[in-house]
C-alpha positions as CSV (number, residue, x, y, z in Angstrom):
1,M,-16.6,-2.1,-22.0
2,T,-14.5,-3.3,-19.0
3,E,-13.4,-6.5,-18.0
4,T,-16.0,-7.1,-15.2
5,S,-18.4,-9.9,-16.0
6,S,-21.5,-8.0,-14.8
7,P,-22.5,-4.5,-13.7
8,M,-22.4,-3.2,-10.2
9,A,-25.3,-2.4,-8.3
10,V,-26.5,0.8,-8.3
11,G,-25.7,3.1,-5.5
12,R,-23.2,0.8,-3.7
13,P,-19.6,2.2,-3.2
14,L,-17.2,0.6,-5.6
15,I,-14.1,-0.4,-3.7
16,F,-10.8,-1.2,-5.9
17,I,-8.4,-3.3,-4.0
18,S,-4.5,-4.0,-4.8
19,N,-1.5,-5.3,-3.1
20,D,2.1,-6.2,-3.6
21,D,2.2,-9.6,-2.3
22,S,0.3,-11.3,-5.2
23,I,-3.2,-12.4,-5.9
24,S,-2.7,-15.7,-3.3
25,A,-1.6,-13.5,-0.4
26,P,-3.8,-14.2,2.5
27,G,-3.7,-10.6,3.6
28,L,-5.4,-9.5,0.3
29,H,-8.3,-11.9,1.0
30,R,-8.6,-10.9,4.7
31,L,-8.7,-7.3,3.4
32,V,-11.6,-8.3,1.0
33,D,-13.3,-10.2,4.3
34,Y,-13.1,-7.0,6.0
35,V,-14.7,-4.7,3.6
36,K,-16.9,-6.6,1.6
37,D,-20.0,-5.6,3.4
38,L,-19.3,-2.0,2.6
39,G,-19.7,-1.6,-1.2
40,D,-18.8,-3.7,-4.2
41,V,-15.2,-5.2,-4.5
42,V,-13.1,-5.4,-7.4
43,V,-9.4,-6.8,-6.9
44,V,-6.7,-6.4,-9.6
45,A,-3.5,-7.6,-8.1
46,P,-0.1,-8.9,-9.4
47,E,0.3,-12.5,-10.4
48,D,3.3,-12.9,-8.4
49,P,5.1,-10.9,-5.3
50,H,6.4,-7.5,-6.0
51,S,7.4,-6.2,-2.6
52,G,9.9,-3.4,-2.9
53,M,8.7,-2.1,-6.3
54,S,7.9,1.1,-5.0
55,S,6.1,3.0,-8.1
56,A,7.7,0.9,-10.8
57,F,5.6,0.5,-13.7
58,T,6.1,-1.9,-17.1
59,V,7.3,0.1,-20.3
60,T,8.4,-2.6,-22.6
61,D,6.5,-5.6,-22.2
62,A,2.8,-6.3,-23.1
63,L,0.7,-6.4,-19.9
64,R,-2.3,-9.1,-19.8
65,I,-5.3,-9.0,-17.6
66,N,-6.6,-12.6,-16.4
67,Q,-10.0,-12.9,-14.5
68,C,-9.9,-15.5,-11.7
69,E,-12.5,-17.3,-9.6
70,D,-14.7,-14.6,-7.5
71,Y,-13.6,-14.4,-3.9
72,N,-16.5,-13.8,-1.0
73,G,-18.2,-11.8,-3.5
74,A,-15.4,-9.8,-5.1
75,R,-14.4,-9.8,-8.6
76,M,-11.0,-11.1,-8.8
77,F,-8.4,-9.9,-11.5
78,T,-4.6,-10.6,-12.0
79,V,-1.9,-8.5,-14.0
80,N,1.6,-9.8,-15.1
81,G,3.1,-6.8,-13.7
82,T,3.8,-4.3,-10.7
83,P,1.1,-2.9,-8.1
84,V,1.2,0.3,-10.2
85,D,0.5,-1.5,-13.2
86,C,-2.3,-3.1,-11.3
87,V,-3.7,0.4,-10.5
88,K,-3.3,1.9,-14.0
89,L,-4.7,-1.0,-16.1
90,G,-7.1,-1.7,-13.4
91,L,-8.5,1.9,-13.7
92,Y,-8.4,1.8,-17.7
93,A,-10.0,-1.6,-18.3
94,V,-11.4,-3.4,-15.4
95,V,-13.5,-1.2,-12.9
96,P,-16.5,0.2,-14.7
97,R,-16.3,3.5,-13.2
98,K,-14.3,5.8,-10.8
99,P,-13.7,3.7,-7.5
100,D,-14.8,5.4,-4.5
101,I,-11.8,4.3,-2.6
102,M,-8.8,2.5,-3.5
103,I,-7.1,0.1,-0.4
104,A,-4.0,-1.9,-0.7
105,G,-2.8,-4.8,1.4
106,I,-3.1,-6.2,3.7
107,N,0.8,-6.2,3.5
108,H,2.9,-9.0,4.9
109,G,5.2,-6.8,6.7
110,S,5.9,-3.2,8.2
111,N,6.0,0.0,5.9
112,S,6.4,2.5,8.8
113,G,8.8,5.2,8.8
114,N,10.5,5.7,5.5
115,S,9.8,2.1,4.0
116,I,7.0,4.0,2.1
117,I,9.7,5.0,-0.3
118,Y,10.3,1.5,-1.3
119,S,6.7,-0.2,-0.8
120,G,4.8,-1.5,-3.6
121,T,1.8,-1.6,-1.4
122,M,2.1,2.2,-0.9
123,G,3.3,2.7,-4.5
124,A,0.0,1.5,-5.7
125,V,-1.8,3.7,-3.1
126,L,0.2,6.8,-4.4
127,E,-0.6,5.8,-8.0
128,A,-4.5,5.9,-7.3
129,C,-4.0,9.4,-4.9
130,M,-2.9,11.1,-8.0
131,E,-5.9,9.8,-10.0
132,G,-8.0,11.6,-7.3
133,I,-9.4,8.6,-5.6
134,P,-9.4,8.2,-1.6
135,S,-6.6,5.9,-1.2
136,V,-5.3,3.8,2.1
137,G,-2.6,1.2,2.2
138,F,-2.7,-1.4,5.2
139,S,0.3,-3.1,6.5
140,L,0.7,-5.6,9.3
141,L,4.2,-5.9,11.1
142,H,4.4,-9.5,10.6
143,H,6.2,-11.3,7.4
144,S,4.7,-14.9,8.0
145,I,2.2,-16.2,5.5
146,A,0.4,-17.5,8.5
147,A,0.1,-14.3,10.3
148,D,-3.0,-13.5,12.1
149,F,-4.7,-10.4,10.8
150,S,-8.1,-11.0,12.5
151,L,-7.1,-9.1,15.7
152,S,-7.1,-5.8,13.6
153,A,-10.4,-6.4,11.6
154,K,-12.8,-4.2,13.1
155,F,-10.1,-1.3,12.8
156,V,-9.6,-1.9,9.3
157,T,-13.2,-1.9,8.5
158,E,-13.6,1.5,10.5
159,I,-11.0,3.0,8.7
160,V,-12.3,2.4,5.4
161,S,-15.7,3.3,6.2
162,K,-14.7,6.4,7.7
163,V,-13.0,7.2,4.3
164,L,-15.9,6.2,2.2
165,D,-18.2,8.4,4.5
166,E,-16.0,11.6,4.8
167,G,-13.4,11.3,2.2
168,L,-9.7,12.4,2.4
169,P,-8.1,15.7,1.8
170,K,-7.4,16.4,-1.9
171,G,-4.0,14.8,-2.6
172,I,-3.6,13.2,0.5
173,C,-3.6,9.1,0.9
174,L,-2.9,7.2,4.2
175,N,-0.1,4.6,5.2
176,V,-1.7,2.8,8.0
177,N,0.5,0.0,10.0
178,I,-0.9,-2.5,12.4
179,P,1.1,-4.0,15.3
180,S,1.2,-8.0,15.3
181,K,0.1,-10.7,17.6
182,V,-2.2,-8.2,19.8
183,V,-5.5,-6.7,19.6
184,P,-4.7,-3.1,18.8
185,A,-5.1,-0.5,21.7
186,G,-6.4,1.9,19.6
187,I,-5.5,4.4,16.4
188,K,-2.8,7.0,16.5
189,T,-2.6,9.5,13.6
190,C,0.9,10.7,13.5
191,R,4.0,11.3,11.2
192,A,6.5,8.7,9.9
193,A,9.5,8.5,12.1
194,R,12.6,9.7,10.5
195,G,15.5,7.1,9.8
196,H,17.4,5.1,7.3
197,W,18.1,1.6,6.5
198,S,21.3,0.1,7.0
199,D,21.5,-2.1,4.1
200,G,23.5,-5.0,5.2
201,Y,23.9,-8.3,2.8
202,S,24.8,-11.9,3.5
203,R,27.1,-13.5,1.3
204,Y,26.5,-17.1,0.1
205,L,28.0,-19.5,-2.4
206,D,26.1,-21.2,-5.1
207,P,26.8,-24.9,-5.8
208,M,29.4,-23.9,-8.5
209,G,31.1,-21.7,-6.0
210,N,30.3,-18.4,-7.2
211,P,29.2,-15.8,-4.5
212,F,25.6,-14.1,-4.4
213,Y,23.9,-11.8,-1.9
214,M,20.7,-11.4,-0.1
215,L,19.5,-8.1,1.8
216,N,19.4,-8.3,5.3
217,G,19.3,-4.5,6.1
218,V,18.0,-3.0,9.5
219,F,15.9,0.3,9.9
220,I,17.7,2.8,12.0
221,N,15.1,5.0,13.9
222,E,16.7,8.5,14.1
223,D,13.6,9.6,16.0
224,K,13.9,7.1,19.0
225,D,13.0,9.7,21.9
226,A,9.9,11.4,19.7
227,T,6.6,10.6,20.8
228,D,4.5,11.6,17.7
229,T,5.9,9.3,15.1
230,D,4.3,5.8,13.7
231,E,7.4,3.7,15.4
232,Y,6.3,5.0,18.8
233,W,2.8,4.4,18.7
234,L,3.3,0.9,16.8
235,A,5.6,-0.3,20.0
236,R,2.7,0.7,22.1
237,N,0.5,-1.6,20.3
238,F,-1.5,1.4,18.7
239,I,-2.5,1.2,14.8
240,S,-0.5,4.1,13.3
241,V,-2.0,6.4,10.5
242,V,0.3,8.7,8.6
243,P,-1.0,11.3,6.3
244,V,1.2,11.2,3.0
245,S,1.3,13.0,-0.3
246,P,2.5,12.2,-3.8
247,E,3.6,15.8,-4.0
248,M,7.4,15.6,-3.6
249,T,8.2,19.4,-3.6
250,Y,9.6,20.6,-0.4
251,S,8.3,24.2,-0.6
252,P,10.2,25.8,2.2
253,A,13.6,25.3,0.6
254,I,12.7,27.3,-2.7
255,K,13.3,30.8,-1.5
256,D,16.5,29.8,-0.2
257,L,17.4,27.8,-3.2
258,S,16.6,30.3,-5.6
259,R,18.9,32.9,-4.0
260,R,21.7,30.4,-4.9
261,F,20.6,29.2,-8.5
262,D,18.4,31.5,-10.0
263,C,19.8,33.7,-12.9
264,E,18.8,34.7,-16.2
265,D,21.1,34.8,-19.6
């Protein structure tokens, strides 16, 4: 028996939601608001913020599930772990059946470019994708806890509705980024901009005079002139939709590298 308190409505889609900003994040609650009419919603989210956790999961500590007060018709649960813990444990011990869709967010801050490598939001999405669940991560290009998500509400609902109706290609999930402080001009399906983070750190002294460091890196866009990237379309106030796969093999390199390395004893 799962931890859900009552059976789901027969015939209604089951929507599984998580995030990396914690159960209390406004972006999570707005996501519930925008999709609640599309199906039955179950939220399993971290107790505390876990940004930048990527696909990390807990190995040595005990994980616990706590049920919270329902929010806007959604059943709310927390896990004392990472976003991937929430997906793994949520599928194992919370939801009554395989969800029709898994969505994550709405993240406070961008996950465009190569940020997907570090993102806890997208770590959860990739985990659900590997379980064969159509999965979408949503991020708003605004870190403030007071960010206005409402300007993109209809687009979020539209994307989730289309995935519920039509599914996604096998082994593919979506990384959706949303421009902030504007009504989006539309949606563009595109590729992630190539780039890297210039990881700078600020040095401070604690009260005892000991140094400590805080990350303040900057994303270096190596595709500034390209017109088919998420960075390009986000700068023009479009929502970017990037198809992503957890399959990490770069197949075009296999033939060349096999000539270099393959041998038999």
